[in-house]
C-alpha positions in Angstrom: -0.1 0.0 -0.2 2.6 2.5 0.9 4.4 1.5 -2.7 1.2 2.5 -4.3 1.0 5.8 -2.3 4.8 6.9 -3.2 4.2 5.9 -6.8 1.0 8.2 -7.1 2.4 11.0 -5.3 5.5 10.7 -7.3 3.4 11.3 -10.7 1.7 13.9 -9.2 4.8 15.9 -8.9 5.9 14.8 -12.2 2.4 16.2 -13.7 3.1 19.3 -11.6 6.5 20.2 -12.9 5.8 19.5 -16.4 2.7 22.2 -16.2 4.7 24.8 -14.6 7.6 23.9 -16.8 6.8 22.6 -20.3 3.0 23.7 -20.7 3.3 27.1 -19.0 1.2 29.4 -21.3 3.6 32.4 -22.9 6.8 31.4 -20.7 6.8 27.7 -21.1 9.2 25.8 -23.0 6.9 25.1 -25.6 6.2 28.4 -26.1 9.6 29.3 -26.8 10.1 26.6 -29.1 7.2 27.9 -31.0 8.6 31.6 -30.8 12.1 30.6 -32.3 10.8 28.0 -34.9 8.4 30.7 -36.1 11.5 33.3 -36.5 13.3 30.8 -38.2 10.6 30.3 -40.5 10.3 33.9 -41.5 14.1 34.3 -41.9 14.6 30.8 -44.2 11.1 32.4 -45.8 13.1 35.7 -46.5 16.2 34.1 -48.6 16.2 35.0 -52.0 17.6 32.3 -54.4 
């Protein structure tokens, strides 16, 4: 029973960390990657052959 409780608590902590680091709106890692990817796409699109 104790092992199950520890596992569930660990999963809750991992989910909370994921939400606060990766998926945070505007300042999370996902938003930063999208911003930099869009900037790179714009620069690549602006290259003239």
